[in-house]
C-alpha positions in Angstrom: 11.9 -24.1 15.1 8.4 -25.4 14.1 8.1 -28.1 16.1 4.7 -28.8 16.3 5.0 -29.5 12.3 8.5 -31.6 12.8 10.3 -29.5 10.4 13.6 -27.7 11.1 11.7 -23.9 9.9 13.1 -20.9 11.0 10.2 -19.2 11.9 10.1 -15.2 10.9 10.8 -13.6 14.1 9.3 -9.9 13.0 5.9 -11.4 11.9 6.0 -13.8 15.2 6.3 -11.0 17.4 3.7 -8.8 15.6 1.3 -11.9 16.8 2.5 -11.6 20.1 2.3 -7.4 20.4 -1.2 -7.3 18.8 -4.2 -8.3 21.3 -6.2 -11.1 19.4 -10.1 -10.9 19.4 -12.3 -13.9 20.4 -15.2 -14.6 18.1 -17.0 -17.7 20.1 -14.4 -19.9 21.4 -11.8 -19.1 18.7 -9.0 -16.4 18.5 -8.3 -14.3 15.7 -5.3 -12.6 15.4 -4.9 -9.2 13.1 -1.5 -9.1 11.0 -2.6 -7.1 8.8 0.3 -4.4 8.1 1.2 -4.3 4.2 5.1 -3.9 5.3 4.2 -8.0 6.1 3.7 -8.1 2.3 6.9 -7.1 1.5 9.3 -9.1 3.3 11.3 -11.2 0.8 12.2 -10.1 -3.2 9.6 -13.2 -3.9 6.5 -11.4 -2.1 7.9 -7.9 -3.6 7.6 -9.4 -7.1 4.2 -11.3 -6.3 2.7 -8.0 -5.3 3.9 -6.3 -8.5 2.7 -8.9 -10.7 -1.0 -8.7 -9.2 -2.3 -5.7 -11.9 -0.7 -8.1 -14.8 -2.7 -11.3 -13.8 -6.1 -9.5 -12.9 -8.0 -7.5 -15.8 -9.9 -5.6 -13.3 -6.6 -4.4 -11.9 -5.1 -3.5 -15.2 -8.3 -1.5 -16.0 -7.7 0.6 -12.8 -4.1 0.9 -13.6 -5.3 2.6 -16.9 -7.8 4.7 -15.4 -5.0 5.6 -13.0 -2.8 6.5 -15.8 -5.2 8.6 -18.4 -6.1 11.0 -15.1 -2.4 11.8 -14.2 -1.9 12.5 -18.0 -5.2 14.8 -18.4 -5.2 15.9 -15.1 -1.4 17.5 -15.3 -2.9 20.5 -16.3 -5.0 20.8 -13.2 -1.7 19.7 -10.7 0.6 22.1 -12.8 -0.2 25.4 -11.9 -0.1 24.6 -8.0 3.4 23.8 -8.5 4.9 25.6 -12.2 8.1 27.3 -11.9 9.4 25.6 -8.4 12.3 22.8 -8.1 10.2 19.7 -6.9 10.7 16.8 -4.7 8.4 14.0 -6.2 7.8 12.1 -3.2 6.6 8.6 -4.3 4.7 7.0 -1.2 4.8 3.4 -1.5 6.5 3.6 -4.9 6.0 0.1 -5.9 8.1 -0.3 -9.2 7.8 3.4 -9.7 5.7 3.7 -13.0 3.1 5.1 -11.9 4.9 8.2 -10.5 6.9 8.2 -14.2 3.4 8.5 -16.0 3.2 11.9 -14.0 6.6 12.6 -14.4 7.1 12.5 -18.3 4.4 15.0 -18.3 6.7 17.8 -17.1 8.8 19.7 -19.8 11.3 21.0 -17.6 12.7 18.0 -15.8 15.8 19.5 -14.8 13.7 21.2 -11.9 12.7 18.0 -10.8 14.1 15.2 -8.1 12.3 11.7 -7.7 12.5 10.6 -4.8 10.7 6.7 -4.0 10.1 5.8 -0.4 8.8 2.2 0.4 9.5 -0.6 3.0 10.9 -2.8 0.5 14.5 -2.2 -0.8 13.5 -4.5 -4.0 10.9 -2.0 -4.8 12.8 0.7 -3.9 15.6 -0.8 -6.7 12.7 -1.7 -9.4 11.3 2.5 -9.2 15.3 3.6 -9.7 15.6 0.7 -12.5 12.0 2.0 -14.0 13.6 6.1 -14.2 17.1 5.1 -14.8 15.9 3.0 -18.2 13.9 5.6 -19.4 13.7 9.2 -20.7 13.8 10.3 -17.3 17.4 9.0 -16.5 18.6 12.4 -15.8 16.3 13.2 -13.3 18.7 13.0 -9.8 16.9 10.3 -7.5 17.3 10.0 -3.5 15.4 7.0 -2.4 14.6 6.2 1.3 14.0 2.5 2.6 10.9 3.5 5.5 7.6 3.2 6.6 4.7 6.2 6.7 5.3 7.0 9.8 9.0 8.6 9.2 7.1 10.5 6.7 8.0 14.3 8.4 11.6 13.6 9.4 12.0 12.4 5.6 10.2 15.0 4.1 12.5 18.2 6.1 15.5 15.7 5.1 14.9 16.2 1.4 14.5 20.0 1.2 18.2 20.5 0.5 19.9 22.1 -2.5 16.8 24.3 -3.7 14.2 21.2 -4.1 12.6 23.0 -0.9 8.4 22.0 -2.5 7.6 18.9 -1.8 4.6 17.0 -4.5 3.7 13.9 -2.4 2.2 11.0 -4.6 -0.1 8.4 -2.9 -1.1 6.2 -6.2 -2.3 3.0 -7.2 -5.0 2.8 -4.3 -2.4 2.9 -1.4 -4.9 4.3 1.0 -7.1 1.3 0.6 -4.6 -1.1 2.6 -3.7 1.9 5.2 -5.7 3.4 8.2 -7.1 6.7 6.5 -6.7 8.5 9.5 -3.3 8.2 10.6 -1.9 8.2 7.1 -3.5 11.7 6.1 -2.7 13.0 9.6 1.4 12.0 9.0 1.4 13.3 5.2 -0.7 16.3 6.5 2.4 16.8 9.4 4.9 16.4 6.8 3.7 18.9 4.4 4.5 22.8 4.4 1.5 25.4 2.6 3.6 25.1 -0.3 3.5 21.3 -1.0 0.6 19.4 -2.8 0.0 16.0 -2.6 -2.3 13.6 -5.0 -4.0 10.7 -4.4 -5.0 7.9 -6.8 -7.9 5.4 -5.9 -10.9 3.3 -6.5 -14.1 4.9 -5.3 -17.4 2.7 -5.8 -20.8 2.2 -3.7 -20.0 -0.8 -2.7 -21.8 -4.1 -2.9 -20.4 -6.5 0.4 -21.8 -9.6 -1.0 -20.0 -8.8 -4.5 -17.0 -8.0 -2.8 -16.6 -11.0 -0.8 -17.1 -12.9 -4.1 -14.5 -11.3 -5.9 -12.0 -11.5 -2.9 -12.7 -15.0 -2.1 -12.0 -16.5 -5.9 -8.7 -14.4 -6.3 -6.5 -16.9 -6.2 -3.5 -14.7 -7.1 -4.6 -12.9 -3.7 -4.6 -15.8 -2.0 -1.1 -16.8 -3.7 0.4 -13.7 -2.1 -1.0 -13.3 1.1 0.1 -17.2 1.9 3.7 -16.1 1.2 3.2 -14.1 4.8 1.5 -17.1 6.7 4.1 -19.6 5.0 6.8 -17.4 6.8 5.2 -18.5 10.3 5.6 -22.1 9.3 2.0 -23.2 7.9 1.5 -25.2 4.7 -1.4 -24.6 2.5 -2.9 -27.8 3.6 -2.7 -26.4 7.0 -5.1 -23.5 6.2 -7.7 -22.2 4.4 -8.5 -18.7 2.9 -11.1 -17.1 2.7 -12.7 -12.9 3.1 -15.5 -11.0 4.8 -16.9 -7.6 4.5 -17.0 -5.8 7.7 -17.5 -1.9 8.4 -16.0 -0.1 5.6 -13.2 -2.9 4.7 -13.4 -6.4 3.5 -10.4 -8.4 5.8 -8.6 -11.4 4.0 -7.9 -13.9 6.8 -6.4 -17.6 6.7 -8.1 -20.3 9.1 -6.4 -22.8 10.8 -7.4 -26.3 10.0 -5.7 -28.3 13.2 -4.6 -27.6 16.8 -1.0 -26.1 16.2 1.9 -25.1 18.1 4.5 -22.1 17.0 7.9 -21.5 18.7 10.2 -18.8 17.8 12.9 -17.3 20.3 11.6 -19.7 23.4 8.1 -18.3 23.0 5.3 -20.4 21.8 1.4 -19.4 20.2 -1.0 -22.0 20.2 -3.6 -22.1 17.8 -6.6 -24.5 18.0 -9.1 -25.5 15.0 -10.8 -22.4 13.9 -8.5 -20.0 14.9 -7.9 -17.3 12.2 -5.5 -15.0 11.3 -6.2 -11.8 9.4 -3.5 -11.1 7.1 -4.9 -8.1 5.1 -7.3 -6.0 4.7 -8.9 -3.2 1.9 -11.0 -0.4 2.7 -13.4 1.0 0.2 -14.7 4.2 -0.2 -17.2 6.1 -1.9 -16.7 9.3 -3.7 -18.8 11.3 -1.3 -17.2 9.3 1.1 -13.4 9.7 0.2 -13.5 13.5 -0.3 -15.5 14.0 3.2 -12.7 12.5 4.8 -10.0 14.6 2.8 -12.0 18.2 3.5 -11.3 17.6 7.3 -7.7 17.5 6.8 -6.4 19.5 3.8 -8.1 23.5 3.1 -7.9 22.6 -0.7 -9.2 19.0 -2.4 -9.4 18.9 -6.1 -11.1 15.8 -7.6 -10.7 14.4 -11.1 -12.6 11.4 -12.1 -12.7 8.6 -14.8 -15.3 8.7 -17.4 -17.1 5.7 -15.3 -16.9 7.2 -12.1 -15.1 4.5 -10.8 -11.6 6.0 -10.2 -10.4 9.8 -8.7 -7.4 11.6 -8.3 -7.5 14.4 -6.1 -5.0 17.0 -5.6 -4.9 18.3 -1.9 -2.5 21.6 -0.3 -3.1 21.9 3.5 
């Protein structure tokens, strides 16, 4: 119970245990906790829908989606020769509502050779993706879904190689890699791939100006509204924390600062927060085109980039 606030509020045990599990760092006399894991953004249907609504609320995000869609359509001829004639599992990693994958899948003329496989930590997202396909001209494509984190990709990949669908086309679209530890993710995906498989990655590329990035994230109220839903499940009210961001290394960190000392308790354990302590809720890595391609070339023997006209978005085809 959230005794410190005098409320009968049930703390989310999953997030609370993550605070206990991860060692905090120190900045002066204040503690900095890190629970920057995207799975905490989708714990409830309300959170998942708020994430899906992001691109509808921000013109920049809308332009990013359009650039990726344009590349998926125009670049299909580059992707298709690698997988022509094969029965494919379209493995949509971090599927969201499935609309990004749908843009690519619609390019296939022989859809009888496809099976759509949405993978997401959120059951709500899986349902949205299934509805996207079932409510379109792709409704005859069989669907094999799985609620899972990326750590289980290798097992899922092998499980899907059935009924002659032995080749996997992995999709990692919408900038998913920005919110992940790149090397861990690429290592897991590569480990799940066979020589005949392909991976398509979509991501923003930019020469980063940290002050511009921080200004953008600080002013993005819709990001604050989304991420606060995670903090709220620890029992904090909006008035008890302040949202901000900072640029460190290659990434922007989004965090909340505790305004007044607080103690939260769950399952008989307590965490004491002092005024000025921080909780990092999310981060987003920023890559230049050269940097991203450099990392991808470490993991894959074939890396073919397709770049938007303004050079701000990239689609990359990779083979093991």
